[in-house]
NULUM-935944 format. One line per 3 residues: their letters; for each residue x, y, z of N, C-alpha, C. Coordinates in steps of 0.05 Angstrom, whole numbers, plus 5000, padded with zeros to 4 digits. Layout:
BEGIN
a = X Y Z X Y Z X Y Z  ...;
//
This chain:
BEGIN
mht = 3935 4371 0447 3915 4382 0465 3912 4363 0489  3915 4374 0514 3913 4358 0538 3883 4356 0546  3876 4332 0556 3850 4327 0567 3853 4325 0597;
rvl = 3838 4341 0612 3840 4340 0641 3820 4319 0651  3831 4299 0665 3815 4277 0676 3817 4278 0706  3794 4276 0720 3794 4279 0749 3780 4255 0762;
tgi = 3793 4244 0783 3782 4221 0797 3785 4226 0827  3764 4219 0842 3764 4222 0871 3763 4194 0885  3777 4192 0908 3777 4167 0923 3768 4173 0951;
ttt = 3745 4162 0959 3735 4167 0986 3751 4154 1007  3758 4169 1028 3776 4159 1049 3761 4147 1072  3749 4124 1068 3734 4111 1090 3743 4083 1095;
gtp = 3764 4074 1082 3772 4046 1086 3800 4041 1076  3809 4015 1078 3835 4006 1069 3832 3993 1042  3848 4001 1022 3845 3990 0995 3850 3960 0995;
hlg = 3834 3946 0979 3837 3917 0976 3844 3910 0947  3847 3884 0942 3856 3876 0915 3837 3885 0893  3811 3885 0899 3791 3894 0879 3794 3923 0873;
nyv = 3799 3940 0894 3803 3969 0889 3827 3973 0871  3849 3958 0876 3873 3961 0860 3868 3954 0831  3856 3931 0825 3852 3922 0798 3831 3940 0784;
gai = 3809 3946 0798 3787 3960 0786 3790 3990 0782  3806 4003 0800 3807 4032 0799 3836 4043 0800  3852 4033 0819 3878 4045 0823 3897 4040 0800;
rpa = 3900 4015 0793 3919 4007 0771 3912 4021 0744  3886 4020 0735 3881 4033 0709 3884 4063 0710  3878 4075 0733 3881 4104 0735 3911 4112 0734;
iva = 3928 4097 0747 3957 4102 0746 3967 4099 0718  3959 4079 0704 3967 4075 0676 3958 4099 0659  3933 4107 0663 3922 4130 0648 3938 4155 0653;
srd = 3948 4159 0678 3962 4184 0685 3988 4186 0669  3998 4164 0658 4024 4165 0643 4020 4173 0614  3995 4176 0605 3990 4185 0578 3998 4215 0575;
pnv = 4016 4221 0557 4025 4249 0555 4002 4269 0547  3980 4258 0537 3958 4275 0529 3937 4279 0551  3943 4267 0575 3924 4269 0597 3936 4286 0619;
daf = 3920 4305 0629 3926 4321 0652 3911 4309 0676  3923 4292 0691 3909 4275 0711 3908 4289 0738  3884 4290 0749 3879 4300 0776 3867 4277 0793;
yfm = 3881 4269 0814 3871 4248 0832 3871 4259 0860  3848 4257 0873 3846 4269 0899 3832 4250 0919  3840 4254 0944 3827 4239 0966 3803 4255 0975;
ady = 3780 4243 0972 3754 4257 0978 3748 4255 1007  3763 4269 1024 3759 4266 1053 3735 4282 1063  3727 4303 1048 3701 4316 1056 3678 4297 1051;
hal = 3679 4283 1029 3658 4263 1023 3657 4241 1044  3681 4234 1054 3682 4213 1074 3666 4220 1099  3664 4246 1106 3649 4254 1129 3620 4248 1127;
iks = 3610 4245 1102 3582 4238 1098 3577 4209 1105  3598 4192 1101 3595 4163 1104 3604 4153 1131  3621 4168 1144 3633 4158 1169 3636 4181 1190;
ddp = 3630 4175 1215 3635 4194 1236 3657 4184 1255  3675 4167 1244 3697 4156 1260 3723 4171 1252  3731 4191 1267 3755 4207 1260 3780 4190 1256;
ari = 3784 4170 1273 3808 4153 1271 3808 4138 1245  3785 4128 1237 3783 4113 1212 3790 4131 1188  3779 4155 1188 3784 4173 1166 3813 4181 1165;
eas = 3825 4187 1188 3853 4195 1189 3871 4173 1179  3866 4148 1188 3882 4125 1179 3878 4120 1149  3854 4123 1140 3848 4117 1111 3862 4138 1093;
rlq = 3863 4163 1102 3877 4183 1085 3906 4175 1081  3919 4166 1102 3947 4157 1099 3949 4132 1082  3933 4113 1087 3934 4087 1073 3929 4090 1043;
iaa = 3909 4106 1037 3902 4110 1008 3924 4126 0994  3935 4146 1007 3957 4161 0994 3981 4143 0989  3988 4127 1009 4011 4109 1007 4006 4088 0985;
twl = 3981 4078 0983 3975 4058 0963 3978 4068 0935  3968 4092 0930 3970 4103 0902 4000 4109 0895  4014 4120 0914 4043 4125 0909 4059 4099 0906;
agg = 4053 4080 0923 4067 4054 0920 4060 4040 0895  4035 4044 0885 4027 4032 0860 4039 4044 0835  4053 4066 0838 4068 4078 0816 4058 4105 0807;
ldp = 4039 4118 0821 4031 4144 0814 4054 4164 0817  4060 4179 0797 4082 4198 0797 4070 4226 0803  4074 4238 0826 4062 4264 0832 4073 4287 0815;
nha = 4095 4281 0800 4105 4302 0782 4089 4302 0756  4076 4280 0750 4060 4278 0725 4031 4282 0730  4021 4274 0754 3993 4277 0761 3991 4297 0784;
tfy = 3968 4310 0787 3963 4327 0809 3949 4311 0830  3962 4306 0853 3953 4287 0874 3949 4303 0899  3925 4304 0910 3920 4322 0933 3897 4312 0949;
rqs = 3894 4324 0973 3870 4320 0990 3850 4341 0984  3825 4333 0982 3803 4352 0978 3803 4374 1000  3808 4366 1025 3806 4385 1047 3829 4405 1048;
dip = 3849 4402 1031 3871 4421 1029 3865 4443 1008  3842 4442 0996 3834 4462 0975 3811 4478 0986  3816 4501 0999 3794 4516 1010 3775 4527 0989;
eip = 3784 4529 0965 3766 4538 0943 3743 4519 0938  3746 4493 0945 3725 4474 0939 3700 4480 0956  3702 4482 0983 3678 4489 0998 3666 4516 0991;
elt = 3683 4536 0984 3673 4562 0976 3657 4559 0950  3668 4544 0931 3654 4539 0905 3629 4523 0910  3629 4505 0929 3605 4489 0935 3582 4508 0942;
wll = 3588 4529 0958 3567 4548 0966 3557 4564 0942  3576 4573 0925 3568 4588 0901 3550 4571 0883  3556 4546 0881 3540 4528 0864 3514 4521 0878;
tcv = 3514 4519 0904 3490 4513 0919 3469 4534 0913  3478 4559 0911 3459 4581 0907 3446 4582 0879  3455 4565 0861 3442 4564 0835 3431 4536 0830;
ssk = 3433 4518 0849 3424 4490 0846 3395 4488 0853  3380 4474 0837 3352 4470 0842 3347 4448 0863  3330 4454 0882 3323 4434 0903 3309 4410 0889;
gml = 3293 4415 0869 3280 4393 0855 3300 4374 0843  3322 4385 0832 3343 4367 0821 3355 4350 0843  3361 4363 0866 3373 4348 0888 3354 4327 0900;
nra = 3328 4333 0899 3309 4313 0908 3310 4287 0892  3319 4290 0867 3320 4266 0849 3346 4251 0850  3365 4260 0867 3391 4246 0869 3386 4217 0879;
hay = 3399 4198 0866 3395 4170 0872 3400 4163 0902  3422 4173 0913 3429 4165 0940 3408 4176 0960  3399 4201 0955 3379 4212 0973 3352 4198 0970;
kaa = 3344 4192 0945 3319 4178 0941 3319 4150 0953  3342 4136 0951 3344 4109 0962 3341 4110 0992  3353 4131 1005 3351 4133 1034 3322 4139 1042;
vdk = 3309 4156 1027 3281 4163 1033 3263 4138 1029  3267 4124 1007 3251 4099 1002 3255 4079 1024  3279 4076 1034 3285 4057 1055 3270 4065 1081;
nve = 3269 4091 1087 3255 4100 1110 3225 4095 1108  3214 4101 1084 3185 4098 1080 3177 4068 1082  3194 4051 1071 3188 4022 1072 3188 4012 1101;
sge = 3205 4023 1118 3206 4014 1145 3187 4029 1164  3171 4047 1152 3151 4062 1168 3162 4086 1183  3186 4094 1176 3199 4118 1189 3190 4143 1174;
dad = 3196 4166 1187 3194 4192 1173 3212 4191 1149  3203 4203 1127 3218 4201 1101 3247 4210 1104  3252 4231 1120 3279 4242 1122 3293 4233 1148;
agi = 3284 4213 1161 3296 4204 1186 3325 4195 1181  3344 4207 1197 3372 4200 1195 3387 4210 1171  3374 4225 1154 3386 4235 1129 3399 4262 1135;
tag = 3424 4264 1131 3438 4290 1137 3437 4308 1112  3442 4334 1117 3444 4353 1095 3469 4347 1078  3489 4334 1091 3513 4326 1076 3506 4306 1054;
lym = 3490 4286 1060 3481 4267 1040 3465 4281 1018  3447 4298 1027 3430 4313 1008 3446 4330 0989  3467 4343 1000 3483 4362 0984 3507 4349 0970;
ypv = 3510 4323 0973 3532 4308 0960 3536 4316 0931  3515 4317 0914 3519 4323 0886 3532 4350 0881  3526 4370 0899 3537 4397 0895 3567 4397 0902;
lma = 3574 4383 0924 3602 4381 0931 3618 4367 0908  3606 4346 0897 3619 4332 0875 3622 4350 0851  3602 4366 0846 3604 4385 0823 3627 4405 0828;
adi = 3630 4414 0853 3651 4433 0859 3679 4420 0855  3681 4394 0863 3706 4379 0859 3714 4380 0830  3695 4377 0812 3700 4375 0783 3704 4403 0771;
laf = 3686 4421 0778 3686 4447 0764 3708 4466 0774  3718 4461 0798 3740 4478 0808 3765 4476 0790  3767 4454 0775 3790 4450 0758 3782 4448 0729;
nan = 3756 4453 0723 3746 4451 0696 3755 4425 0682  3750 4403 0696 3758 4376 0685 3741 4370 0660  3754 4359 0640 3740 4351 0616 3726 4325 0618;
kvp = 3739 4306 0632 3727 4279 0634 3729 4269 0663  3709 4254 0671 3708 4243 0698 3702 4213 0696  3722 4196 0701 3716 4167 0700 3699 4158 0724;
vgr = 3677 4146 0718 3659 4137 0739 3646 4111 0732  3635 4097 0752 3618 4074 0746 3591 4084 0738  3575 4065 0728 3548 4073 0717 3530 4085 0739;
dqi = 3535 4077 0764 3518 4087 0786 3524 4117 0792  3546 4127 0781 3553 4155 0786 3547 4174 0763  3536 4163 0741 3531 4180 0718 3513 4203 0725;
qhi = 3493 4199 0741 3474 4220 0748 3489 4244 0760  3509 4239 0777 3523 4261 0790 3538 4278 0770  3549 4266 0749 3563 4281 0728 3542 4298 0712;
ema = 3519 4286 0707 3498 4301 0693 3489 4325 0710  3487 4321 0736 3480 4343 0754 3502 4365 0753  3527 4357 0753 3549 4376 0752 3547 4393 0726;
rdi = 3540 4380 0704 3536 4395 0679 3513 4414 0681  3490 4405 0693 3467 4422 0696 3473 4447 0713  3488 4442 0735 3495 4464 0753 3513 4484 0739;
aqr = 3533 4473 0725 3552 4490 0710 3537 4507 0689  3519 4494 0674 3504 4509 0654 3488 4531 0666  3475 4525 0688 3458 4545 0701 3475 4569 0711;
fnh = 3498 4563 0723 3516 4585 0732 3525 4602 0708  3534 4588 0687 3543 4603 0663 3521 4620 0652  3496 4610 0652 3473 4625 0641 3467 4649 0658;
iyg = 3465 4645 0685 3458 4667 0703 3478 4690 0702  3504 4683 0701 3524 4703 0703 3537 4710 0676  3525 4700 0654 3530 4710 0627 3558 4705 0615;
ref = 3571 4683 0624 3597 4677 0613 3603 4647 0617  3619 4636 0599 3626 4607 0601 3649 4604 0621  3642 4606 0646 3661 4602 0668 3671 4573 0670;
fvl = 3652 4555 0665 3657 4526 0669 3657 4511 0643  3676 4493 0640 3674 4472 0620 3654 4452 0629  3638 4441 0611 3618 4421 0618 3632 4393 0618;
pev = 3634 4381 0641 3648 4355 0643 3634 4333 0629  3649 4314 0619 3637 4290 0605 3642 4265 0622  3623 4247 0621 3626 4221 0635 3646 4204 0619;
qie = 3663 4190 0632 3681 4171 0620 3676 4144 0633  3661 4127 0620 3654 4100 0631 3677 4081 0624  3687 4068 0645 3709 4050 0642 3698 4021 0637;
eqv = 3690 4016 0612 3677 3991 0605 3696 3967 0609  3722 3971 0604 3741 3949 0605 3753 3944 0633  3747 3961 0652 3758 3958 0678 3748 3933 0692;
atl = 3766 3916 0702 3758 3891 0714 3744 3895 0740  3723 3879 0745 3711 3878 0771 3718 3851 0783  3734 3851 0804 3743 3826 0815 3722 3813 0833;
pgl = 3718 3786 0831 3701 3772 0850 3716 3770 0877  3700 3768 0898 3712 3764 0924 3713 3735 0932  3718 3730 0957 3721 3703 0967 3697 3685 0961;
dgr = 3673 3697 0961 3649 3681 0957 3638 3682 0929  3653 3694 0910 3644 3696 0882 3629 3721 0876  3617 3735 0896 3604 3761 0891 3625 3782 0886;
kms = 3617 3806 0877 3636 3828 0874 3651 3833 0899  3677 3836 0897 3694 3841 0921 3686 3868 0933  3677 3867 0958 3667 3891 0971 3668 3888 1001;
ksy = 3676 3910 1014 3676 3909 1044 3648 3904 1055  3627 3913 1041 3600 3909 1050 3593 3880 1051  3606 3863 1034 3601 3834 1034 3621 3819 1051;
dnt = 3640 3833 1062 3661 3821 1078 3675 3798 1063  3681 3802 1038 3693 3781 1022 3718 3790 1007  3732 3810 1019 3755 3822 1006 3781 3807 1010;
ipl = 3800 3812 0992 3827 3802 0994 3845 3826 0999  3860 3827 1021 3876 3852 1027 3898 3856 1006  3904 3882 1001 3925 3888 0982 3952 3888 0997;
feg = 3954 3904 1018 3979 3905 1033 3976 3897 1063  3953 3901 1073 3948 3897 1102 3954 3868 1110  3971 3865 1129 3978 3838 1139 4001 3824 1125;
gak = 4011 3837 1104 4034 3826 1090 4028 3801 1073  4049 3787 1065 4046 3763 1048 4031 3741 1063  4035 3739 1089 4022 3717 1104 3991 3721 1103;
rlr = 3982 3745 1107 3953 3750 1107 3942 3746 1078  3957 3755 1058 3948 3751 1031 3944 3721 1025  3964 3705 1032 3962 3676 1026 3938 3664 1042;
etv = 3936 3671 1067 3914 3660 1083 3887 3666 1071  3884 3690 1060 3858 3699 1049 3853 3685 1022  3874 3683 1005 3871 3669 0980 3862 3640 0985;
mri = 3873 3627 1005 3866 3599 1011 3837 3596 1019  3823 3618 1026 3795 3617 1034 3776 3621 1011  3786 3625 0986 3768 3629 0963 3751 3604 0960;
vtd = 3725 3609 0957 3706 3587 0954 3708 3574 0926  3711 3548 0925 3712 3533 0900 3691 3511 0901  3688 3497 0878 3669 3475 0878 3681 3450 0890;
srl = 3667 3428 0890 3676 3404 0904 3692 3384 0887  3700 3392 0863 3715 3374 0846 3742 3368 0858  3749 3343 0857 3773 3332 0869 3797 3336 0851;
pge = 3822 3334 0862 3846 3334 0845 3844 3311 0825  3851 3318 0800 3849 3299 0778 3824 3303 0761  3804 3316 0773 3780 3322 0757 3783 3348 0743;
pke = 3773 3350 0718 3775 3376 0703 3759 3397 0718  3770 3422 0717 3757 3445 0731 3748 3465 0709  3724 3476 0713 3714 3497 0695 3726 3524 0704;
tdd = 3732 3541 0684 3743 3567 0690 3723 3590 0687  3701 3585 0672 3683 3607 0666 3671 3620 0691  3663 3605 0711 3651 3616 0735 3669 3614 0759;
sal = 3694 3612 0754 3713 3609 0777 3724 3636 0786  3718 3643 0811 3730 3668 0821 3760 3666 0822  3770 3643 0829 3799 3639 0831 3813 3645 0804;
fti = 3801 3634 0782 3813 3638 0756 3810 3667 0747  3787 3680 0753 3783 3708 0745 3804 3726 0759  3810 3721 0784 3830 3737 0798 3857 3733 0786;
fka = 3864 3707 0780 3890 3701 0767 3893 3716 0741  3872 3716 0725 3872 3729 0698 3878 3759 0701  3868 3771 0722 3872 3800 0726 3901 3808 0731;
fat = 3918 3789 0738 3946 3794 0744 3965 3782 0723  3956 3761 0709 3974 3745 0692 3975 3756 0664  3995 3747 0650 3997 3752 0621 3979 3733 0606;
pve = 3972 3738 0581 3956 3719 0566 3968 3691 0565  3994 3689 0563 4007 3663 0562 4004 3649 0588  4008 3663 0610 4005 3651 0637 3976 3643 0642;
taa = 3957 3659 0633 3929 3653 0636 3922 3627 0621  3931 3625 0597 3925 3601 0581 3937 3576 0594  3961 3578 0604 3974 3555 0617 3959 3547 0642;
fae = 3949 3567 0658 3934 3561 0682 3908 3548 0676  3894 3558 0655 3869 3546 0646 3873 3517 0638  3894 3511 0624 3900 3483 0615 3905 3466 0640;
alk = 3920 3476 0659 3925 3461 0683 3900 3454 0699  3881 3474 0700 3856 3469 0714 3839 3448 0699  3838 3450 0673 3823 3431 0658 3836 3403 0659;
ggl = 3862 3403 0664 3877 3378 0665 3875 3365 0693  3861 3377 0712 3857 3365 0738 3872 3376 0761  3886 3399 0757 3900 3411 0779 3882 3415 0803;
gwg = 3891 3407 0827 3875 3409 0851 3871 3438 0859  3848 3443 0873 3843 3471 0881 3863 3482 0900  3873 3465 0918 3894 3474 0937 3919 3484 0923;
eak = 3928 3468 0903 3951 3476 0888 3945 3500 0871  3921 3502 0860 3914 3525 0844 3914 3551 0860  3905 3549 0885 3906 3573 0903 3934 3581 0909;
qvl = 3952 3562 0911 3980 3569 0916 3992 3583 0891  3985 3573 0868 3994 3585 0843 3984 3614 0841  3958 3618 0848 3946 3645 0848 3961 3663 0868;
fer = 3965 3653 0892 3979 3670 0912 4007 3678 0901  4022 3660 0890 4049 3666 0881 4048 3687 0858  4028 3684 0840 4026 3703 0818 4019 3731 0828;
vea = 4000 3733 0846 3992 3759 0857 4015 3771 0873  4027 3755 0889 4049 3764 0907 4072 3775 0890  4077 3764 0866 4099 3774 0849 4094 3803 0842;
dva = 4069 3811 0838 4063 3839 0832 4061 3857 0857  4050 3845 0878 4044 3861 0902 4068 3866 0919  4086 3846 0921 4109 3848 0940 4126 3874 0936;
pmr = 4134 3881 0911 4149 3906 0908 4133 3931 0916  4107 3931 0910 4091 3953 0919 4088 3954 0949  4085 3931 0961 4082 3930 0990 4107 3941 1004;
ery = 4130 3935 0993 4155 3946 1004 4155 3976 1003  4146 3988 0980 4145 4017 0978 4124 4028 0997  4101 4014 0999 4080 4022 1017 4089 4024 1046;
dal = 4102 4003 1055 4112 4003 1082 4132 4025 1088  4149 4031 1068 4168 4053 1071 4154 4080 1073  4133 4084 1057 4117 4109 1057 4102 4112 1084;
mar = 4090 4090 1093 4075 4091 1118 4094 4097 1142  4119 4089 1139 4138 4095 1160 4148 4124 1160  4142 4138 1138 4151 4166 1136 4127 4184 1128;
pdd = 4108 4187 1145 4084 4202 1138 4090 4231 1131  4112 4242 1143 4119 4270 1136 4126 4273 1107  4139 4252 1095 4145 4253 1066 4120 4254 1050;
med = 4100 4238 1057 4075 4238 1043 4061 4265 1046  4063 4277 1070 4050 4303 1075 4062 4324 1056  4088 4323 1052 4101 4342 1033 4091 4338 1005;
ill = 4088 4313 0997 4078 4307 0970 4050 4317 0966  4033 4313 0986 4005 4321 0984 4002 4351 0985  4018 4364 1001 4017 4394 1003 4027 4406 0977;
aga = 4048 4394 0965 4057 4404 0939 4035 4400 0918  4021 4377 0919 3999 4372 0901 3977 4392 0905  3971 4399 0930 3950 4419 0936 3958 4446 0925;
aka = 3984 4453 0927 3993 4478 0916 3989 4479 0885  3995 4457 0872 3990 4455 0843 3960 4458 0837  3944 4444 0852 3915 4446 0848 3904 4474 0853;
rai = 3913 4486 0874 3903 4513 0881 3912 4534 0861  3934 4528 0847 3943 4547 0826 3923 4549 0804  3906 4529 0802 3885 4529 0782 3858 4538 0794;
aap = 3852 4527 0818 3826 4533 0830 3824 4562 0840  3845 4572 0852 3844 4598 0865 3837 4621 0845  3851 4622 0822 3844 4644 0803 3815 4641 0793;
lva = 3806 4616 0789 3779 4612 0779 3759 4622 0800  3762 4614 0825 3743 4622 0846 3744 4652 0849  3768 4664 0847 3770 4694 0849 3753 4706 0826;
tlr = 3754 4695 0803 3738 4705 0780 3708 4702 0786  3701 4679 0798 3673 4674 0804 3663 4693 0826  3680 4698 0846 3672 4717 0867 3665 4744 0854;
dav = 3682 4752 0836 3677 4778 0822 3651 4777 0806  3647 4754 0793 3623 4751 0776 3597 4753 0792  3597 4742 0816 3572 4742 0831 3569 4767 0848;
glr = 3589 4785 0848 3587 4810 0862 3603 4812 0888  3618 4790 0895 3634 4791 0919 3661 4803 0913  3661 4828 0904 3685 4842 0895 3698 4857 0918;
sak = 3724 4860 0916 3738 4877 0935 3734 4906 0928  3740 4924 0947 3734 4952 0943 3748 4964 0919  3772 4954 0912 3787 4966 0891 3774 4961 0863;
hrt = 3755 4941 0862 3742 4936 0837 3715 4950 0834  3706 4964 0856 3680 4977 0854 3682 5003 0839  3660 5012 0829 3659 5038 0816 3658 5059 0839;
apt = 3679 5075 0841 3682 5093 0863 3670 5120 0857  3660 5135 0878 3651 5162 0874 3674 5180 0864  3667 5203 0853 3687 5220 0841 3709 5228 0861;
ava = 3701 5235 0885 3721 5244 0905 3741 5222 0911  3731 5198 0914 3748 5175 0920 3766 5170 0897  3755 5171 0873 3771 5167 0848 3793 5187 0846;
sva = 3788 5212 0854 3808 5233 0853 3832 5226 0871  3825 5216 0896 3847 5209 0914 3863 5187 0903  3850 5167 0890 3864 5144 0878 3883 5153 0857;
vha = 3875 5173 0841 3893 5183 0820 3918 5195 0832  3914 5212 0853 3937 5225 0865 3956 5204 0879  3943 5183 0889 3959 5163 0903 3977 5147 0883;
gka = 3969 5148 0858 3985 5134 0838 3973 5106 0832  3978 5096 0808 3967 5071 0799 3987 5049 0802  3977 5025 0810 3995 5002 0812 4006 4995 0784;
kpp = 4031 4988 0783 4043 4981 0757 4031 4954 0747  4023 4953 0722 4013 4928 0711 4036 4909 0703  4030 4884 0698 4051 4866 0686 4059 4877 0659;
rfa = 4082 4870 0650 4091 4881 0624 4107 4861 0608  4106 4865 0582 4122 4849 0563 4147 4865 0556  4169 4852 0551 4194 4865 0541 4205 4848 0518;
sfr = 4204 4859 0494 4214 4845 0471 4244 4850 0467  4257 4830 0455 4286 4834 0449 4294 4815 0426  4317 4821 0415 4328 4804 0394 4352 4789 0406;
dtd = 4351 4762 0403 4371 4745 0414 4397 4746 0398  4418 4735 0410 4445 4736 0396 4445 4721 0370  4426 4701 0367 4425 4686 0341 4407 4700 0321;
gsf = 4397 4724 0327 4380 4738 0309 4351 4733 0312  4343 4714 0329 4314 4708 0332 4301 4728 0351  4275 4729 0350 4259 4748 0365 4245 4734 0389;
rfr = 4246 4747 0412 4234 4735 0436 4223 4757 0453  4209 4750 0475 4200 4770 0494 4198 4757 0521  4199 4773 0542 4195 4764 0569 4169 4777 0580;
lfa = 4157 4763 0599 4135 4774 0614 4144 4778 0643  4141 4803 0652 4149 4810 0679 4124 4817 0696  4125 4809 0721 4103 4816 0740 4105 4846 0747;
adg = 4085 4856 0761 4085 4884 0768 4109 4891 0785  4120 4872 0801 4143 4878 0818 4169 4873 0804  4168 4867 0778 4193 4863 0763 4202 4834 0761;
eel = 4189 4816 0774 4197 4788 0773 4192 4777 0745  4212 4762 0734 4208 4750 0708 4190 4725 0711  4169 4725 0695 4150 4702 0697 4153 4683 0673;
lls = 4158 4694 0650 4160 4677 0626 4181 4687 0606  4193 4669 0592 4210 4675 0569 4198 4660 0545  4192 4674 0523 4179 4662 0500 4198 4644 0485;
qaf = 4187 4627 0468 4203 4612 0449 4214 4632 0428  4235 4623 0414 4247 4641 0394 4231 4640 0368  4230 4663 0355 4216 4666 0329 4234 4679 0309;
adp = 4234 4668 0285 4249 4680 0263 4236 4706 0253  4210 4707 0255 4194 4730 0246 4184 4746 0269  4191 4772 0270 4182 4788 0293 4152 4791 0295;
kaa = 4138 4788 0271 4109 4790 0272 4097 4766 0286  4109 4743 0284 4100 4719 0298 4103 4723 0328  4125 4734 0337 4129 4740 0365 4108 4760 0375;
gal = 4103 4780 0359 4083 4801 0366 4055 4789 0368  4049 4771 0350 4022 4758 0350 4018 4742 0376  4039 4728 0384 4038 4713 0409 4034 4731 0433;
rqr = 4049 4753 0433 4047 4773 0455 4018 4783 0457  4007 4789 0434 3979 4799 0433 3960 4778 0444  3964 4754 0437 3947 4732 0445 3949 4728 0476;
lgt = 3973 4728 0486 3976 4725 0515 3964 4748 0530  3964 4772 0518 3953 4795 0531 3923 4794 0536  3910 4776 0521 3880 4774 0524 3872 4746 0534;
lgg = 3892 4729 0540 3886 4701 0547 3871 4699 0574  3882 4712 0594 3871 4709 0621 3882 4685 0635  3884 4687 0662 3896 4665 0677 3880 4640 0678;
tna = 3853 4642 0678 3837 4619 0680 3839 4601 0655  3844 4613 0632 3845 4598 0607 3873 4588 0601  3893 4596 0617 3920 4588 0611 3925 4558 0618;
sve = 3938 4545 0599 3945 4516 0603 3974 4515 0610  3981 4507 0635 4008 4506 0644 4014 4478 0655  4040 4471 0654 4048 4445 0666 4077 4448 0674;
srd = 4085 4430 0692 4113 4430 0703 4131 4413 0685  4153 4424 0677 4172 4410 0660 4201 4416 0669  4214 4395 0680 4243 4397 0686 4248 4422 0704;
ghi = 4232 4427 0724 4237 4448 0742 4226 4475 0733  4215 4476 0709 4204 4501 0698 4174 4499 0696  4160 4521 0691 4132 4522 0684 4131 4526 0654;
alm = 4116 4509 0640 4112 4512 0611 4084 4522 0606  4082 4543 0590 4056 4554 0581 4050 4542 0554  4026 4530 0552 4019 4515 0527 3997 4531 0513;
ldg = 3999 4531 0486 3978 4541 0469 3975 4521 0446  3951 4512 0441 3945 4493 0419 3963 4469 0421  3968 4460 0446 3984 4435 0450 4014 4438 0448;
avv = 4024 4463 0444 4053 4467 0441 4062 4487 0462  4087 4483 0471 4099 4501 0491 4107 4527 0476  4097 4550 0487 4103 4576 0474 4121 4593 0492;
ats = 4122 4586 0518 4139 4602 0536 4144 4586 0561  4167 4591 0574 4174 4577 0599 4183 4597 0620  4180 4589 0645 4189 4606 0667 4218 4600 0674;
pah = 4230 4617 0690 4256 4610 0702 4253 4584 0718  4275 4571 0725 4274 4547 0741 4266 4553 0770  4251 4535 0781 4242 4537 0809 4252 4513 0825;
pde = 4260 4517 0850 4274 4496 0865 4257 4471 0871  4231 4474 0875 4214 4451 0883 4186 4455 0873  4169 4435 0878 4142 4435 0868 4125 4457 0881;
aar = 4130 4462 0906 4115 4483 0919 4121 4511 0907  4147 4515 0902 4155 4541 0889 4143 4544 0861  4142 4521 0846 4130 4522 0820 4100 4528 0821;
aaa = 4087 4516 0841 4059 4520 0844 4053 4550 0851  4069 4561 0868 4066 4590 0875 4071 4607 0850  4090 4600 0834 4096 4615 0810 4073 4614 0790;
vlr = 4060 4591 0789 4036 4588 0771 4015 4608 0780  4010 4610 0806 3991 4629 0817 3997 4658 0808  4023 4665 0810 4032 4692 0802 4028 4696 0772;
lrg = 4034 4675 0756 4031 4677 0727 4002 4681 0720  3984 4665 0732 3956 4668 0725 3945 4695 0733  3955 4705 0756 3946 4732 0764 3955 4753 0745;
ald = 3980 4751 0735 3990 4770 0716 3975 4769 0689  3968 4745 0680 3953 4742 0655 3925 4754 0658  3913 4750 0682 3887 4762 0688 3889 4793 0687;
ala = 3910 4803 0699 3913 4833 0700 3917 4844 0671  3932 4830 0654 3935 4838 0627 3909 4838 0612  3893 4817 0616 3868 4814 0602 3848 4836 0611;
eae = 3848 4842 0637 3830 4863 0647 3838 4891 0636  3863 4894 0630 3872 4920 0621 3866 4925 0591  3859 4903 0577 3853 4906 0548 3827 4920 0544;
//
């Protein structure tokens, strides 16, 4: 059984060493878990709430995309996309806005903090507060619910937003009488390291104490490491490691054996200048290969654009059918789905009915039983696995006929689309030449499954 995990990265800055250790590296490792369906997106709509500098946002989108890819994120295993490339997200935001309580939004931490700050300074309570900041929780709910993510890794300061997403989803499900949305769960990353910055406080741009990841190359990295604040103990004097920012950063990159050796060297009197050089060399050993990939990606922005658009196509293959279902649920139906008057219905009958998707069963040359699913236009969408028992093949056919596109679990495998049931592949598509073609095929498959379910 796959667990869908979704993470957003706000595009308002350049990633630093703390971002890499605390968020990027663990997320990339998690994406390699075969039981995880990883969705990572650049939250560029959210960035507009925090920044009104177009050049900064544009540069950050490129830098963050290149950083994740250089760090080892495989876009064939994870769905990697920009929020602004998914038009279903703002549409879903509005649908969710219409069921969201203003009282709930009034209690959002970010909004309350901004109001409290205004009141303390004698300003009007809402001075300088945009509707974007106020509606942030609903946009975040749409990010999550558009893909029915099971888990959302967040820091403790973001727990409230996930709880709000659950509340909004429950309210929509209740009002429209069906479980449209999975209720997302918070995933707290207790073991994720928080790196100290140059001054010992948490590494953060707001403290101006960051160590660059790629920006400025090895020269800038070394210069910054040499500025880490240490105590006044001289070479030859034992150094403590417990409260040492330098040692904590080293430990985040080193093996246990390397860490133990470094601790012994510090306790044995290693000078801080030499220790900083050791730290630089250890970090550079990990960062240099990634920096080379990063520079190559930044030199070819069109290649990154292709990757992101393919990721958006994969993401929309899931979001578009869901939003289409939601539009229907709230009454935003197209004319063909309305109950027509008798005269109009009579014309429709004479005009003929559109052909539905269809199954075609057959017996293979080895004696096993299989079936194909064809779209209304005759395109082959799926070929089932082989069954020794024709009843088993028939049972699967019956199940797929009522599954619906929204509930279908699909993934890309070796150029094909694999349809999963109960964690196992039950059918595969013909081969598709590239990611964009596979994403388009997923849309057609989900549409066909929806049509079959509606016909039942």
